Every structure is written in structure tokens, then in C-alpha cells.
DSSP file (Angstrom, degrees, kcal/mol; ACC not computed):
  #  RESIDUE AA STRUCTURE BP1 BP2  ACC     N-H-->O    O-->H-N    N-H-->O    O-->H-N    TCO  KAPPA ALPHA  PHI   PSI    X-CA   Y-CA   Z-CA
    1    1 A M              0   0    0      0, 0.0    25,-2.9     0, 0.0     2,-0.6   0.000 360.0 360.0 360.0 133.6   -5.7    8.3   -6.5
    2    2 A A  B     +a   26   0A   0     23,-0.2     2,-0.3    25,-0.1    25,-0.2  -0.901 360.0 145.2-103.8 122.2   -7.0   10.5   -9.3
    3    3 A E        -     0   0    0     23,-2.5     6,-0.1    -2,-0.6    23,-0.0  -0.919  37.2-154.3-156.4 126.8   -4.4   12.8  -10.9
    4    4 A D  S    S+     0   0    0     -2,-0.3     2,-0.8     1,-0.1     3,-0.1   0.608  79.4  81.1 -84.3 -10.4   -4.3   13.8  -14.6
    5    5 A E  S  > S-     0   0    0      1,-0.2     4,-2.7     2,-0.0     3,-0.2  -0.859  70.5-155.5 -95.0 110.3   -0.6   14.4  -14.7
    6    6 A A  H  > S+     0   0    0     -2,-0.8     4,-2.7     1,-0.2     5,-0.2   0.868  89.5  50.6 -56.9 -43.7    1.0   11.0  -15.1
    7    7 A L  H  > S+     0   0    0      1,-0.2     4,-2.2     2,-0.2    -1,-0.2   0.902 113.3  45.8 -64.1 -40.8    4.4   11.9  -13.5
    8    8 A I  H  > S+     0   0    0     -3,-0.2     4,-3.0     2,-0.2     5,-0.3   0.927 112.5  51.2 -66.0 -44.5    2.7   13.4  -10.5
    9    9 A A  H  X S+     0   0    0     -4,-2.7     4,-2.5     1,-0.2    -2,-0.2   0.923 112.7  45.4 -59.0 -46.2    0.4   10.4  -10.1
   10   10 A L  H  X S+     0   0    0     -4,-2.7     4,-2.3    -5,-0.2    -1,-0.2   0.905 114.4  48.4 -65.9 -41.2    3.2    7.9  -10.3
   11   11 A S  H  X S+     0   0    0     -4,-2.2     4,-2.1    -5,-0.2    -2,-0.2   0.942 115.3  43.1 -64.9 -48.3    5.4    9.9   -7.8
   12   12 A L  H  X S+     0   0    0     -4,-3.0     4,-2.6     1,-0.2     5,-0.2   0.888 112.5  54.2 -65.5 -38.2    2.6   10.3   -5.3
   13   13 A G  H  X S+     0   0    0     -4,-2.5     4,-2.5    -5,-0.3    -1,-0.2   0.914 108.3  49.3 -60.5 -42.9    1.6    6.7   -5.7
   14   14 A D  H  X S+     0   0    0     -4,-2.3     4,-2.3     2,-0.2    -2,-0.2   0.910 111.3  49.6 -62.2 -42.6    5.1    5.6   -5.0
   15   15 A L  H  X S+     0   0    0     -4,-2.1     4,-1.2     2,-0.2    -2,-0.2   0.921 112.3  47.0 -63.2 -44.0    5.2    7.8   -1.9
   16   16 A L  H  <>S+     0   0    0     -4,-2.6     5,-2.4     1,-0.2     3,-0.3   0.910 112.2  49.7 -65.1 -42.0    1.9    6.4   -0.6
   17   17 A E  H ><5S+     0   0    0     -4,-2.5     3,-1.7     1,-0.2    -1,-0.2   0.887 107.4  54.6 -63.9 -38.3    2.9    2.8   -1.3
   18   18 A A  H 3<5S+     0   0    0     -4,-2.3    -1,-0.2     1,-0.3    -2,-0.2   0.793 104.8  56.0 -64.3 -26.9    6.2    3.4    0.6
   19   19 A G  T 3<5S-     0   0    0     -4,-1.2    -1,-0.3    -3,-0.3    -2,-0.2   0.379 129.2 -97.7 -85.4   3.8    4.1    4.6    3.5
   20   20 A G  T < 5S+     0   0    0     -3,-1.7     2,-0.3     1,-0.3    -3,-0.2   0.506  80.1 133.3  97.0   4.8    2.2    1.3    3.5
   21   21 A Y      < -     0   0    0     -5,-2.4     2,-0.5    -6,-0.1    -1,-0.3  -0.626  55.4-129.3 -89.1 147.6   -0.9    2.3    1.5
   22   22 A E        -     0   0    0     -2,-0.3     2,-0.4     2,-0.0    -5,-0.0  -0.861  33.3-158.3 -91.4 127.2   -2.4    0.3   -1.3
   23   23 A V        -     0   0    0     -2,-0.5     2,-0.5   -10,-0.1   -10,-0.0  -0.902  20.8-169.1-118.7 134.1   -2.8    2.6   -4.2
   24   24 A A        -     0   0    0     -2,-0.4     2,-0.3     2,-0.0    11,-0.0  -0.990  22.8-146.5-114.1 122.6   -5.1    2.5   -7.3
   25   25 A L        -     0   0    0     -2,-0.5     2,-0.4   -23,-0.1   -23,-0.2  -0.712  16.8-177.3 -94.4 139.8   -4.1    5.1   -9.9
   26   26 A A  B     -a    2   0A   0    -25,-2.9   -23,-2.5    -2,-0.3     3,-0.0  -0.999  16.3-159.8-133.6 131.3   -6.7    6.9  -12.1
   27   27 A L  S    S+     0   0    0     -2,-0.4     2,-0.3   -25,-0.2   -25,-0.1   0.462  76.3  14.1 -93.0  -1.3   -5.6    9.4  -14.7
   28   28 A D  S  > S-     0   0    0      1,-0.1     4,-2.1   -24,-0.0     5,-0.1  -0.967  86.8 -92.2-159.0 174.7   -9.1   11.0  -15.0
   29   29 A G  H  > S+     0   0    0     -2,-0.3     4,-2.4     1,-0.2     5,-0.2   0.864 120.3  53.4 -62.0 -38.8  -12.4   11.3  -13.3
   30   30 A A  H  > S+     0   0    0      1,-0.2     4,-2.2     2,-0.2    -1,-0.2   0.917 110.2  47.3 -64.4 -42.7  -14.0    8.4  -15.3
   31   31 A D  H  > S+     0   0    0      1,-0.2     4,-2.5     2,-0.2    -1,-0.2   0.883 110.4  53.7 -63.9 -37.7  -11.2    6.1  -14.3
   32   32 A A  H  X S+     0   0    0     -4,-2.1     4,-2.3     2,-0.2    -2,-0.2   0.911 109.1  47.7 -64.1 -42.4  -11.5    7.2  -10.7
   33   33 A L  H  X S+     0   0    0     -4,-2.4     4,-2.3     2,-0.2    -1,-0.2   0.898 111.4  51.0 -65.6 -39.9  -15.2    6.4  -10.7
   34   34 A D  H  X S+     0   0    0     -4,-2.2     4,-2.5     2,-0.2    -2,-0.2   0.920 111.0  48.5 -61.3 -43.8  -14.5    3.0  -12.3
   35   35 A A  H  X S+     0   0    0     -4,-2.5     4,-2.7     2,-0.2     5,-0.2   0.906 109.9  51.9 -63.7 -41.7  -11.9    2.3   -9.6
   36   36 A A  H  X S+     0   0    0     -4,-2.3     4,-1.6     1,-0.2    -1,-0.2   0.908 112.2  45.9 -62.0 -42.0  -14.3    3.3   -6.8
   37   37 A R  H  < S+     0   0    0     -4,-2.3    -1,-0.2     1,-0.2    -2,-0.2   0.912 114.7  47.8 -65.8 -41.6  -17.0    1.0   -8.1
   38   38 A R  H  < S+     0   0    0     -4,-2.5    -2,-0.2     1,-0.2    -1,-0.2   0.875 114.8  44.7 -66.8 -39.0  -14.5   -1.8   -8.5
   39   39 A L  H >< S+     0   0    0     -4,-2.7     3,-2.5     1,-0.2    -1,-0.2   0.722  82.5 173.6 -81.5 -22.4  -13.0   -1.4   -5.1
   40   40 A G  G >< S+     0   0    0     -4,-1.6     3,-1.6     1,-0.3    -1,-0.2  -0.282  72.2   5.0  55.1-123.3  -16.3   -1.0   -3.3
   41   41 A D  G 3  S+     0   0    0      1,-0.3    -1,-0.3    -4,-0.1    -2,-0.1   0.643 125.0  69.3 -68.8 -14.8  -15.8   -0.9    0.5
   42   42 A G  G <  S+     0   0    0     -3,-2.5     2,-0.4    -6,-0.1    -1,-0.3   0.422  79.7 101.7 -82.2   2.6  -12.0   -0.9    0.0
   43   43 A F    <   -     0   0    0     -3,-1.6     2,-0.4    -7,-0.2    -7,-0.0  -0.720  50.8-172.9 -92.0 134.1  -12.2    2.6   -1.5
   44   44 A A        -     0   0    0     -2,-0.4     2,-0.5     0, 0.0    -2,-0.0  -0.980   5.8-162.3-125.0 140.4  -11.2    5.6    0.7
   45   45 A C              0   0    0     -2,-0.4    -2,-0.0     1,-0.1     0, 0.0  -0.984 360.0 360.0-124.8 125.4  -11.6    9.2   -0.3
   46   46 A W              0   0    0     -2,-0.5    -1,-0.1     0, 0.0     0, 0.0   0.362 360.0 360.0-119.4 360.0   -9.7   12.0    1.5
């Protein structure tokens, strides 16, 4: 999940994980692109 507000990112990440999702947090666009490359086929974008 890409979100530049750390508190929001952590809160939403916790909610998604509680719902059974595996979450990778990114605090900016560059981190999000790195995570997408690293996760490959395991990456989902909604």
C-alpha cells in the first residue's frame, strides 16, 4: 500500500492484515514501485 502519511499507512495496513491480506507498505511512489518490482506476480493494485 502506498500512502505518504505514516499514521494512515500503518492504520490501514493493520486493518487490511486483520482482514487476512498480506500488506507491503510504501511511504512514497518510489518505494511503491520498488515493492511492485520486488513482489512481481504477488503484487495487486486496486
